[in-house]
N, C-alpha and C positions, 0 to 999 in steps of 0.2 A: 433509793429510787433509781430506776433506769431512766434513760433519756433518748429521745429520737429527734433528729434534725433532717432537713431536706431542702433541696432546690429543684425548681421545675421551670421549664420553658414551654410556652404554648405556640410560639411563632417561629420556631426553628433557630432563634437567636442563641447567644451564649447563656449558659445556666449560671453565670456568676464566675468571675475570675479571681485571681489572686489567692487561690487556696481557700475559697469560701467554705467548702464542706469541712476541710481540715480545721479551719478557724472555729467553726461552730462546734465541731466535736471536741476541740480543746477547751472551749468555753464551758462545756457540760461534763468535763472529765470527772469532776467531783461527784456527779450523779451515778457514775458507773465505772469504778476503777478496776473491776474484775474482768472486763472483756469489752470488745468493740467489734464492729463490722461495718461494711459499706456495700452499697449496690449502686451501680451506675449504668445508664443506657443513653440513648440519644436525647431523651427529654427529661430524665429524672436522675437526681443524685440523692441517695438516702444514706444516713448513717445512724448508728445506735451505740449507746454505752450500756453495759450490763453491770448490775450490782448483784452479787451472789448472796442472797439471804436464805431463801428456801432450799435451793439446790446448788451447792457450791461445786458440784462435779461438772465435768465436761458434758454430761448428759443434759444439763440444764441450759446449754448454749442455744442461742436463737440464730440459726442460719438465715441469712437474707437471700432467699431464693424465690423465684416466681413459679407458682404452681398453676397449671391449667390455663396458661395464657398463650 
């Protein structure tokens, strides 16, 4: 199974310190040892772990990009 984690702020404050996103991604590493990625901006931090079951090739990678925003 893959996994997704994230942090968000709505008031402009910090999104969590002390390596919060890295800690969460490490905690779910067993859910997706085949790949990982992260996306951050001023209000959001997202991370994911990938488990390659159906498509173990690089073509099955899930890039973390914003489209049409």
